[in-house]
Every structure is written in C-alpha cells, then in structure tokens.
C-alpha positions as CSV (number, residue, x, y, z in Angstrom):
1,S,-51.1,15.5,65.3
2,V,-53.7,12.0,65.6
3,T,-56.8,12.1,66.0
4,A,-59.7,9.3,66.9
5,G,-61.2,7.7,64.4
6,S,-58.4,9.1,61.1
7,I,-56.4,6.0,62.5
8,V,-57.9,2.6,62.3
9,V,-56.2,-0.6,63.5
10,P,-57.6,-3.4,62.5
11,Y,-59.0,-6.6,64.9
12,G,-56.8,-8.5,66.5
13,H,-53.4,-6.0,65.7
14,V,-50.9,-3.2,66.6
15,I,-49.8,-0.1,64.5
16,G,-46.6,1.3,65.5
17,K,-44.6,3.7,64.2
18,E,-41.5,3.1,62.1
19,K,-38.8,3.5,64.4
20,W,-39.8,0.5,66.6
21,R,-39.1,-1.6,63.6
22,G,-36.2,-4.4,64.7
23,S,-36.2,-2.7,68.1
24,E,-36.6,-5.2,71.9
25,I,-39.9,-4.5,72.4
26,A,-41.1,-5.5,67.9
27,Q,-39.4,-8.8,69.0
28,R,-41.1,-9.5,71.5
29,L,-44.2,-8.9,70.5
30,Q,-43.2,-10.7,66.5
31,G,-45.6,-14.1,67.0
32,K,-47.4,-13.8,69.8
33,I,-50.0,-10.0,68.3
34,R,-50.1,-8.7,64.9
35,L,-47.7,-5.7,63.7
36,I,-48.0,-3.5,61.3
37,F,-46.0,-0.3,60.8
38,E,-46.5,3.0,59.7
39,D,-45.1,6.3,59.1
40,G,-46.6,9.2,59.7
41,L,-48.0,8.5,63.4
42,G,-46.9,11.8,65.5
43,L,-46.5,12.2,68.5
44,V,-48.1,8.4,68.9
45,D,-45.7,5.4,69.3
46,F,-48.3,2.6,69.0
47,H,-52.0,1.9,68.2
48,L,-53.5,-0.9,70.4
49,S,-56.9,0.2,69.0
50,N,-58.7,2.7,66.9
51,R,-59.2,5.2,70.2
52,T,-56.6,4.5,72.2
53,C,-52.5,4.9,71.8
54,I,-49.0,4.2,73.8
55,L,-46.7,7.0,73.9
56,Y,-43.1,5.9,74.9
57,I,-41.0,7.4,77.8
58,S,-37.6,5.3,77.6
59,E,-34.9,6.2,80.2
60,A,-32.2,7.7,77.3
61,D,-35.6,10.6,76.8
62,L,-35.4,11.2,80.8
63,V,-32.3,11.9,80.8
64,A,-31.7,13.8,78.1
65,G,-34.2,16.9,79.2
66,D,-37.8,18.3,78.1
67,E,-38.5,17.3,75.1
68,F,-41.1,14.4,76.1
69,K,-42.8,16.5,78.4
70,R,-43.1,19.0,75.3
71,R,-44.7,16.0,73.2
72,L,-46.7,15.0,75.9
73,V,-49.1,19.0,76.1
74,R,-48.7,18.4,72.6
75,F,-50.7,15.1,72.4
76,R,-52.6,15.6,74.6
77,N,-53.7,19.5,73.6
78,A,-54.2,17.9,69.9
79,S,-55.6,14.6,70.6
80,S,-59.2,13.0,71.3
81,L,-57.5,9.5,71.5
82,G,-56.4,7.6,75.5
83,G,-53.1,8.0,75.9
84,I,-51.2,5.6,78.0
85,V,-48.1,6.3,78.7
86,I,-45.6,3.7,79.2
87,V,-42.1,5.2,81.2
88,E,-39.2,3.4,81.4
89,R,-38.3,3.4,85.4
90,T,-34.7,2.4,85.9
91,Q,-32.1,2.9,89.0
92,I,-30.4,6.1,86.1
93,S,-34.2,7.7,85.7
94,D,-35.8,7.1,89.3
95,Q,-34.9,10.8,90.4
96,Y,-37.3,11.9,86.8
97,F,-40.1,9.1,88.4
98,L,-41.9,11.6,90.8
99,A,-42.0,14.8,88.4
100,V,-43.3,12.4,85.2
101,Q,-45.7,11.3,87.7
102,K,-47.7,14.5,88.3
103,L,-47.5,15.4,85.0
104,V,-48.9,12.6,83.5
105,V,-51.7,12.2,86.2
106,L,-52.1,15.4,87.9
107,E,-51.2,18.0,85.0
108,L,-52.5,15.8,81.8
109,G,-55.0,13.1,83.1
110,M,-53.1,10.5,81.0
111,V,-52.6,6.5,82.3
112,L,-49.4,6.5,83.9
113,L,-47.4,2.7,84.0
114,P,-43.8,2.3,84.5
115,V,-42.2,-0.4,83.3
116,A,-38.4,-2.0,84.1
117,N,-37.7,-2.0,79.7
118,Q,-38.5,-2.8,76.7
119,G,-38.9,-6.4,76.8
120,E,-41.6,-5.3,80.4
121,A,-43.4,-3.4,78.0
122,S,-43.3,-5.8,75.7
123,Q,-45.9,-7.9,78.1
124,L,-47.7,-5.2,79.0
125,I,-48.5,-4.2,75.4
126,I,-49.8,-7.9,74.4
127,R,-52.1,-7.9,77.8
128,L,-54.0,-4.5,76.9
129,V,-54.1,-5.5,73.2
130,S,-55.5,-8.8,75.1
131,F,-57.8,-6.7,76.5
132,Y,-58.8,-5.0,73.9
133,V,-59.9,-7.7,71.6
134,R,-62.1,-9.3,74.4
135,E,-63.4,-6.4,74.3
136,Q,-64.3,-5.6,71.5
137,S,-65.3,-9.1,71.5
138,K,-68.2,-8.0,73.1
139,D,-69.5,-4.9,71.1
140,H,-69.4,-7.4,67.7
141,S,-70.7,-10.8,69.3
142,S,-74.6,-9.1,68.6
143,N,-73.7,-8.8,64.8
144,P,-73.2,-11.4,63.0
145,F,-71.4,-9.5,59.8
146,L,-69.0,-8.0,62.4
147,R,-68.4,-11.4,63.8
148,K,-67.6,-12.4,60.4
149,Q,-65.3,-9.2,59.4
150,C,-63.1,-9.4,62.5
151,A,-62.7,-13.4,61.6
152,Q,-61.4,-11.9,58.5
153,L,-59.7,-9.1,59.2
154,A,-57.6,-10.8,62.1
155,E,-55.4,-12.2,58.7
156,P,-51.9,-10.8,58.9
157,S,-52.1,-9.3,56.1
158,V,-53.1,-5.7,55.0
159,F,-53.3,-6.4,51.6
160,R,-56.7,-8.6,53.2
161,T,-57.6,-5.9,55.3
162,V,-58.4,-3.6,53.0
163,Q,-60.4,-5.8,51.1
164,Q,-62.6,-5.9,54.4
165,I,-64.0,-2.2,52.8
166,P,-67.9,-2.6,50.8
167,G,-67.2,-2.5,46.8
168,V,-63.6,-3.3,47.0
169,G,-62.3,-6.3,46.2
170,K,-59.3,-7.9,45.2
171,T,-58.2,-5.7,42.0
172,K,-59.6,-2.7,44.2
173,A,-57.8,-3.2,46.6
174,L,-54.4,-4.0,44.7
175,L,-55.1,-0.6,43.1
176,L,-56.0,1.6,47.2
177,L,-52.3,-0.1,47.9
178,Q,-50.2,1.2,45.0
179,Q,-51.7,3.8,44.7
180,F,-51.9,5.1,48.6
181,G,-49.3,2.5,50.1
182,S,-50.7,2.1,53.5
183,I,-53.8,1.5,55.4
184,H,-53.3,4.7,57.1
185,R,-53.1,7.1,54.0
186,I,-56.1,5.1,52.4
187,C,-58.1,6.1,55.5
188,N,-56.8,9.9,55.3
189,A,-57.5,10.1,51.4
190,S,-60.3,12.7,50.5
191,V,-63.5,11.4,48.3
192,K,-62.1,13.3,45.2
193,E,-58.5,10.9,45.9
194,L,-60.1,7.5,46.3
195,E,-62.2,8.2,43.7
196,L,-59.1,8.2,41.4
197,V,-58.4,5.5,41.9
198,V,-62.1,3.5,42.2
199,G,-64.6,5.9,40.5
200,Q,-66.9,7.8,42.9
201,T,-69.6,5.2,43.8
202,V,-67.0,2.4,45.4
203,A,-65.0,5.7,46.5
204,Q,-68.3,7.3,48.9
205,Q,-68.6,3.8,50.6
206,I,-64.8,3.8,51.5
207,Y,-65.4,7.5,53.1
208,T,-68.2,6.0,54.7
209,F,-66.6,3.3,55.9
C-alpha cells in the first residue's frame, strides 16, 4: 500500500502506474501535463500530489465483478492518502453505478467522479492538476527558496528533479538514479542504503528531505 509521504510528486507533474503507458489517457495528457510512469504504486493509478491520488475504475472493472470493491476497501484501510475515485459510467456500466456510489461516498467517504470514457478522464485529471499547482503556488509564494525550487522542478527531466535534493549535484543524481532506478525508490530508501551510494552526510540530507 502507499501512504502519504512515501510518494514525492515533482511540482506540476503526475506520477502514473506503468500499466497506463500507451493508454488513451496517457496520450491525451501528453503535452498538457508532465507525466512520469513508475512501478510499485500498488492500488493507486495516478498521483496528483504528495497527498492526493486517483483510483480508476473502468467499465471492464465494473462488469468483471467485485475485485474493484476489494481494491477500494484495501486502499481506504491501508492508506492515509486522499483518494479520488474516477468511474467510467457508460450505457453498459450504468446499472452498477448506484452501488458503486454508495460504497465510495457513503461507506468509504471518498470522492467519486463519473466520466464517460478515458478522454473525459484525461480532461478531468488536467483540471485537477491545474488546481493543485495553483494551491502549491500559494504555499510556495512566500518562500524564495521554494519558489526557485519549483521553477526548476517544472523541468520534465527526472534527472533534474533529483538534483533539487540538498547536497545532490549532477554526479550524485546520476549515481542515485543508476542505483535505485526511480524517484519513488530513492524516496523509500533507508539511510544505510543511501550511504552506500553518496556517503553518510548526503545520505542523511536526502533522507531528511
């Protein structure tokens, strides 16, 4: 399961589950927002911010049975993240919608947003990301260091993102990515694991950051 703080979403980016690479959603998001694909997101399909994520329920999921319900319940029981559930409400899946609404909203206390298809879902994600970027801008506007950091984090390169960690330059960023492979794994690494790559002092800085 994924808990708040275990995923760090770079400013203005969305982190998506690897299975969505090449999907209609991913294709429609290209050029609109910066999308990074990661393995190991567990039950979550997309991370919009460090504390907000999307669980996507397709028409096929609804028709296939109750597995999506178990997934939602597992997420709610195990995660401290704010979950938004996007559900494909189509002619075929409409008969299941009221039951899903009852489970998501009344029983699990999560946000439910119906869409007609993946194209509509991508538009919704773009609007949500714009909202979170605006909110983050307000939080960062009073701090000049964070203002500068945000401007740099908006670069599409994961390599540049890793360099924003205090004490990490180009060389150490390269070493970290070679060793751990992704931002997600760097964020979840222990101090001892980090020490083997960058030494004790920088390892502690990375872990604290």
